[in-house]
N, C-alpha and C positions, 0 to 999 in steps of 0.2 A: 187105285188109279195112279197113273203117272202124270207128271206135269204136261207131258206131250198130249195125253188124253184130254186134259181140261183145256189146253190151248187150242186144240182142234175144234171143241165145242164153241169156244169164244170166237174164234176166227170164222167159223161158219156164220155165226150171227152177226159178227162185226168185221167184215172182210178188211184187212189192212190196206188193200188196194183202193179202197174208198176214202182213206184218210187224205187230208190236204197234203200237198207236197212239202209244206214246211213242218209237218207235224212229226212226232217221234212216238210211235205206237209199238206194241209188241212186248216180248220178253226183255226186261231190264236186267235182271239178275236171277240166277238159279240154274240147276242142272235139269235139262229136259227129261232125264231118266229118273229123277227123284220121285219118291212116293208122295202123293198128296191126299191127305185125309180131311183137312179143315181149310176153308177158304174164307178169308176176311175181305169184305168189299167196302171201299171207301172212296171219297171223292179225291182226297189229296195225300200224296206220299210224303207224310211229314212224321216227325218223331213221335208225336202222340199216338198216331196210328200204329206205328211200329211197336210201341209200348203195349198197345191193346192187342196186337197180334201175338206178342210173346206171352203175355199173361194168359191168353186164351189157348195158346198152343197151336196157332195156325202155321200151315206149311207154305201158304201162298197168300199174298195180298194182290187183290185186283183193284186198281185205282183208275179213275177217269182222267185225272190230270197226269201228264208226264213228269218224271223226275227231272230229266235233263232235256228241256225242250230245245235249247240252243247250243247243246253240246258242252264239253268241258275238256279241260286238260289235266284235271286232278281229281282224285277221290280221297285226298288226305283228310284225316279226322279234324283238321283245323277248320274245315267248312261244315255247315249243318248237313248238306247233302252227302258229303264224304262220310260223316259220322253215321248217317243213315245206312249207307251201303255197307259199311263195315259191320254195323249191327245185324243187318239181314244176313250177310254171308256167314258171319260167326255162328249164327243160329239156324242156318239151313232154311231160311225163309225166302222163298222166291218172290219176285215182284214183277206184275204184268200190267200193262197200260192199254186201255181202249179209249181213245179220245175223240177226234173228229169222225172216225169211222163208226163210233157209237152214236154221235150226234145225228148222222144222216141214215142210220139203220131204220129198219121197219120190223119190229118196234125198236125205238131208240130213246134217247134222252128226252126229247120233246114229247114223245107219246106218253112217257111216264109222268112228265110235268102236267100235261093236259088232263090225264086221268086223275091226278092228285088234286087238281082244283075243280074237279067235277064236270069236265066236258064229256059228252056222251056221243054215241054214234060213231060212224066212220070218221077217221082223222086223215086229213090230206096234207102233204108237205106245203109249207108256205113258199118254199123255193125248191121245186122238185128238180130231179136230175132230168136232162133231156132224154136219156135212154131208159128211164125207169120212173114213171110218175108217182109211184108209191115210196120212193126214197128221196131224201133231200133234207134241207134245213127247215127247222120249224115245223109247226103243225097248226092246222085250222080246224076248229071244232065248234060245238054248240053246248051251251048250258041246257039242262033239262027242260027249262022254260024260260021265256023272256024275263030278264031281271034288270036291275039297274047297276050303274057302275059302283055305287056304294055297297050294294049287296054282294056284288061279284067280288069286290075287294075284300069283303069279310070272308068269303069262301076261300080266297087265296091265303089269308092269314091262317085260316083253320086247317087248310090242306097241306101247307108247307111247314117244315120244321122251324121251330123258333130260333130266331138270331137276335142280336143286340138291338138292331135298328129296324127290324120289321120290313115294311114295305113303303113305297112312296107312290102316290097317285097323282096324275095330271089329267083333269077333265071335270066336268060338271058332275056332282054326285048322282043327280037323277037321270043322267043320260041312259037311254034304253041300251041293253046289251043283248044281242041275238046271236052274233058270231064273234068268235074270239081267236086270235092268233097267239101262239106262245113260242118261245124259243129258250131252251135251257142255256144258261151262260150268257156271255156278252152278246147283246142283240143289236147293237147300233147299225150294223151293216144290213139289217133286214127291215129298217124303218120304211124304206121306199117300197118294198115288197108288201109290208103290212098295209100301207095306204092304198097300193094298187088292188089288193084283195078285197077292199071294202069292208073290212071288219070293224067292229065297233070298239074293240080294245085290244091292245098288244101287251102281253105280259112277257117280260124278259129281265135281264140283269145288266148292271154296269152302264146304265144310260148316263150320258154326259149332259151338262147344262145346256150348252148352245144347240146341239142337235135336237134335244128334246123340246126346248122352247120354240125353235123354229118350226118343228114338226107339228106341234099343237097350234101355233099361230096360223099355219098354213091350212088348217082344217082337217088334219089327220086324225086317225083314231085316238081315243084316250090311251093313256100309257100307265102301266103298273110296273114299277121298277123294284125288284126284290133282290135279296142277297144272292151273289153268284153261286155260292155253295148250296144255298137252299133250293135253287131251281134245278140243280143237278142231282141232288141227293135222292129224289125219288126213283131215279134210274137204277140205283143199286139193288133194289128189290126185284126189279124187272130182270137184271142180269142174273141174279141168284136163281130166279124161277126158270130162266132158260137153261142153266146148269142142271137143275133138277129134272126138268122135263126131257132133257136129252138122255137121261139114263146114267149120267155121271154119278157114282156113288160117293159123294163127298158131303161133308156137313158145311153149311154156309152160315155166315153171320154178317148182317149189315152194321157197319160201324155207326154208333150213335154219337161218337166223338165229334163235336162241333169244330170244324177246322176253318170256319169263316175268318178272314183276316181281322175284321172289326169286332172287338170284344166288349166294347162299352158304347152305350148311347146316353146322351144327357140331354 
């Protein structure tokens, strides 16, 4: 298979046109005509992931987060990102990114998160596109049976990869949980949508003190705040499955390298 073949499958599942205007998705480096036999999927394009790709013999790295989100004027090796680009090019390893276009896809990042924490049945977007009710940010689903916030939080811990600081919970432990909203990555912007949806708990990442405090005080759903990396990691397996189901004959590997920024909890 060529890099063009693989990109065709990825862009059918995660159309670049659905990415936010500020985003940077698509092919970052690599020759579209190059052969691709092994694809490594990871959340972050960082040195540790590049090292894993080289050790495994990957021809392509697919990441969720962009390498250059705000552009750059240099790829000199005096910068971490410049060194990464040099490493990839010298070793003929391509880099491709699917970011906000994967967030809003069906299935996308939040679908994978919802399934990882045990939500069942049809999943609907928390903030759907006006022209497509099955695509959009976040997802709403249900646990297999009514549970409590404390019990659901335990499912989240079990369903997500371990990080140094685990999860944070805001709400009464015994609060009944029947409907759940989730959003992979930073979810501050969806707090209002979660309240309007009438869910019992909203699981996301990167929640800040004041918005979270005011949200809970105003009678919003309970909150579960997990590591950004952990909430997006389940999508990697979903993306790998899409490649395989499309008939693309490549070997895939989901990176187990923890690239969460926070490495210690005390």
